[in-house]
N, C-alpha and C positions, 0 to 999 in steps of 0.2 A: 559723431563724439568731439565734443571740444577738449580737448585734453587740458585749459585754461579753466574751463566750468569745474566746479566743486561737484555738482548733481550730476549722477548715474543711475540708470535704469537699470536694475538685475531680475534674472528670472530663473526658478528654480522648475525642473520639469519632476512631477511625482508619475513616475511611468510603470509599466510590468516590462519585463526580460523574457525574454526567450531564452531556455534553458541549455547552454551549448550550443549556441547556433549565433556566432559572431556576425556572418551576413546579413543572417536577421536583424541584428540589434543595432547593426549599423545602419540598415534602412528606418529602422525606427526611428533612429536618432534624425537624420536627415529628414523625414517626413515632419518630425514634431519642429524642427530649425526653420521647413518651410510654412508653418502656420502664422497668419498674419496676427495673431494678439504677441508675437514676437519681434515685430519689425521696429520696435523702438529699443528694444533692449540691448543693452552693450556689452553683456556679461550673461551667458546660458551655461546652468549649471546642470549635469544629469547623477543617477546615483552611482554608489559603489559597484563596482565589475559590472556596469552596465552592456558592457560588449561581451560577456562573457556566460554572465551569470555566476554564481558564488557555492552553490553546494556541491562540489567535487569531492570523492570518496576517496581518491588519490591523486598523489603528485603528478604520475602519469597521466593521467585523465586529464587534469588541468591543463597540462604543457601542452596540451593539441589544441587549448582554446586559446593559447597564448600566443601575443603578437612585438613585435619589436616597436620601439617609437619610430624608428622609419617605414613601419608597414602599412598595411590599406588602410587600417583606420584611421590612424594618424593625419597621413596625406589626405585622404578625403574627407575629415574635418578641416584638415589647414587651406584644402581649398573652397570648402565652402566659406571659412572666415576671411580670406582672401577677397572673395567675390562680396561679401556682405559688410565687412568692416567690422567686425564683431570679433568679440571671444568667447570661447567655449571651454570648457570643464568636464572631464568624462571618467568615471572609473573603468578601468579596466587590467587585466593579467599584462605584464608586461615579462618578458623575456630577459631574464638575467646574464645570459651569456655565460654560465655554468651547467646548465641543464636542469636550470630552477625556473621560478616566476615571484615577480613581486608582487605585491597587490597595490597597485599605483593610480596614479590621478596626474594626467596632464593638461597645461594649461597651455592652448591655441590661439594663438593672435593672428590679424592679417599678416603679418610677416611671416608666420610658420609657428614652429614649438618656441614655446617660453622658456619651459622650465617645467619637471616633472617631480611629482612627492611619492614616494613609496613609503607605506604604512609601516610605523615601528612597534607600535604595543599588537601583539596579534594575540586573538583569544584563541581558545581549544574550539572552534566551532569554525565549520566549512574548510573553504579553501585556506582559510590562515592558518590549519594545522600542518599544512605544507608549503605555505610560499616563505621568500629569504627575507629574515627582517631589514627594515629600511635604515638608513644610517642616519636620520633625524635631519633630514635637508629643512629645517626651521629659515625659511626665508620669505621674504615679501616680495613678491612677484609681480613685475610691473604690467598693467592694464590699461595702457592709454591715460597713465598716470593716477589711475587707482591702485591702492598697493593690495595685492590679495594672497592671504593666507591660506595653506591648502592643509587638513588633517582628514584623517579617514574614520569614520566610525568610531571603533572602540577608542583611538586615540584621545576624543576629546572626552571620556572618562578619567584622565589625568589633567587636571586644571594645569599643570607645567607645560601640555602640550601648545594650548591657546597662549598662554603667559608671553612662551617664547616668539611665537609669531607675531604678539601685540608687541612685543619688545624692538622687534626687526620691523617695526613701522607698519604693519598691515591694518589696512583701514575694515578690510571685511574678513571674516573667517567662514571660509566655506568647507562643509562638513557632506560628501558624500559619505551615504549610510546603508546600510542593510539590516535595521532593526527589523526583528522576530518580536511575538509576544513576549513579555519579561521585559523589554525595553522602554513599557509606553511610560513608567514615571522619565526615563530620560528623554525622550521624545517631548513630553510636556515641561520640563524645567531645565534641561542643562542648556540650549539655547538661550533660554533669556539669562541664567546666570552667569555664562560665560562672555555674553554681551556685556553685562554690567560691571561684570569686576574687573573688566579690561577698557572698559569704554569704547568699544569697539562694533560693527555690525553683525551679524552674525546668521548665516543661513545652513540651516540644515537639509540637504535633499534627500531621502529616504524612497524605494521603491514600494511595489504592490504585488499582488499577486503572488503564488505559492511555488515552490521548487521543492520535489522529492520530499514533501509532506511539511517542507517549513512552510509558516506564510509570512509575509511581510506587510507591517501595519501602516505603513504611510505615515501621515500625522506630520510634514515637512512643516519648517516654520524659517521666518525672518525676521529678526529682532533689530530693535536698533540701539544705541548703545548706552540708553537706560534699562534694558533689557524689556521694553514691550514690545508686541507682537506687532509686525507692519503687516504681515501676508503671513495665513494661517491654511494648511491643508490637514483639517482637523477629519480625517477620513481615510478609508483604505480604498479611494477612485482614481484612475487617472486624473493628472490636473496640471496646468500649468500656474506658479504662485508667483509675483510680481510685485515687487516694493521700488519705488526713488528712494534712494540714500543720498545724505550729503556727506561729503567724506571731509570739509570742515568740523563736523561736530565727532566725529570720530578724532580727529590729531589735535581735540581742547581736552586735553587730561586735566587741566583745572578749570573746577566749574563752580564758578562762583554763584550760589543760592542767595546770600544775604552780606553783602560786602562787611569783611572785617568779621563778620559774625558765623556765617557757615559758609566755609570754603573747603571744598572736596579736591586733591591734586591725587590722582592714579596712580602717577608715577614719582612725585616727590615726597609722598606719604609711606612710598616701599622702603622695607630695613630689610635689605639681603643679608646684612649680617648676621641676623639672627634666624633665619632661614636652614643652617646647617641640617638641621635632623633630615630634611627633607631627602638631601643626597647621604647622609651616615645610616640613614635606615634600608637605603638600597643597598648600599654594602653589606650591612650585618645581614640581609636576609641572603645575600649571595656566600657570604660565612656559612650559615646555616645549611642553606642546599648540597655547600660541598664537603658538610662533614659525613 
């Protein structure tokens, strides 16, 4: 990778996961990473809860399959990244140090762990019924000159998450996810909308297969800053999804379509002074729930 270049190759791995078997899933990741189709990829992204699976019935069950960020999986992926000069993000259950777990996604590079995002929007579904809420670490992580913003699955249902990551300078937003039936419209429209409204690249990486009666629908996608799909896995089969992205396009928020007649500036045209109801509505909901 040439850090001075604005071009990058990014890939998402739409794959099955073996429930409650971290050793098998770590091996699956390493097997995928060894495939020649990824030899030119700068960043490779795996689905949400790739290491553990998702459909745990209790916290106690989930904790058994969680690891620390200095545990076996992160160290093994870090070793691969070091040897190959690449970046990898994958979903895992992370031990939180107090007997609980986070639904997390570390980003790892040639020099080891860069940072880790912990999911903050937790639906009443699967292991998220028991995970600890993340702290909203909205930052653009540096992956060899490419700024990567991470959020996980349900987070992308809240446009504020993507906007915060974009405002922090992300060129590419990645969304490791476990979309089941019922999320078809999310898979079809959400990546395009989040890319377009923030003028960034967006990559959703869903899993396939079934767990405890839950089916996962695949349909992963990479979109450009205009919301156009660059790569599409519009099916429920395992596959590698790859696209070339140009960081310069994501960083140019001022789009001059017709000089002095049609100019769109995604940042300068914002009006934050009028967005107060977004926060006030949350405060009102908390007041209602407390009564």
